[in-house]
ZAKETOR-732352 format. One record per residue (C-alpha): z, x, y; residue in three letters. Coordinates in steps of 0.5 Angstrom, whole numbers, plus 500, padded with zeros to 3 digits. Layout:
residues N
ZXYALA ...
This chain:
residues 147
943149267MET 949149263LYS 949154256TYR 954153250LEU 957160249VAL 959160242GLU 962165236LYS 957168231VAL 958170224GLY 955176220GLU 950173217ALA 946172223GLU 947180225PHE 939181223PRO 938175228GLU 942179234LEU 938185232VAL 932182233ALA 934179240VAL 937186242TRP 930190240GLU 926185244ALA 930185250SER 930193249VAL 923193249ARG 922189255ALA 927192259THR 929199257HIS 922203258HIS 926209258PHE 928209251ILE 923212246SER 921209240GLU 924214236GLU 931212239ASP 930205238ILE 929207231ALA 935211231TYR 940205235TYR 937199231LYS 941201224PRO 947203228LEU 947196232ILE 946192225LEU 951196221ASN 956199226GLU 956196233TYR 956189232LEU 962189227ASN 966193233ALA 966188238VAL 968180239ASN 961177239LEU 959171243ARG 952168243VAL 947162247VAL 942159242ARG 936155244ASN 935147242ASP 932150235GLN 939153234GLN 935160235ALA 940166238ILE 937167245ILE 942172248GLY 948175246PHE 954179248MET 959184245GLY 966185248VAL 972190246ALA 978190249GLU 976188257GLN 970192256GLN 963188256LEU 960193251GLU 953189250MET 949184253LEU 942182251PHE 937176253ILE 931175249HIS 925177254PRO 922169253ASP 929167256TYR 930172262ARG 931169269GLY 934163266THR 941164267GLY 943166260ILE 946173262GLY 950170268LYS 953165263ALA 955170258LEU 958175264LEU 962169267ASN 964167260TYR 966174259ALA 970175265ILE 973168265ASP 975167258THR 975174255MET 978178261GLN 972183262VAL 973188267THR 969193266GLN 962195263VAL 957201262ASP 950200264VAL 944205263ASN 943208270GLU 935207268GLN 936200267ASN 935198275LYS 935191273GLN 942191269ALA 945195275VAL 943190280GLY 945184276PHE 952187275TYR 953190282THR 951183284LYS 957180280ALA 961184284ASN 962190279PHE 963197283LYS 961204280LEU 967208278THR 964214275SER 957217271ARG 956220265SER 950224264PRO 949222257LEU 950216253ASP 955215247SER 951218242ALA 949224246GLY 942222248LYS 940223255PRO 940216258TYR 946217264PRO 951211264ILE 954208270LEU 961206269HIS 963200273LEU 969196274LYS 970189277LEU 972188284GLU 976181285LYS 
């Protein structure tokens, strides 16, 4: 299926956060409730403003997946759990690579599905950080696209 990737405005940031939270709860079982509560306002008030956002919508125009890019780094990619496995993540990633010149991504080491998704897309491990950018104990793998 072909998905339309489009820009999104700040008025829809709460909807992006809802997709983020649903996605994290479905895929990031290693993150505590306290840390979800910690990250949620940061996503809304800081992180979304720091990236170039693109979304995919369903037939009712609800956002079902989104990504954020800064320079050539994919900073975030989240799919609503009801739409996982439908090709939205691949569509967003291909758009990021082809249109936004993404060559790098960081991924939680404990999120094995995401690690597999990016390695299948030809991203290769370049380094590892034992803590995430907030200093929390969620190791980050730094991946670079090999063409």
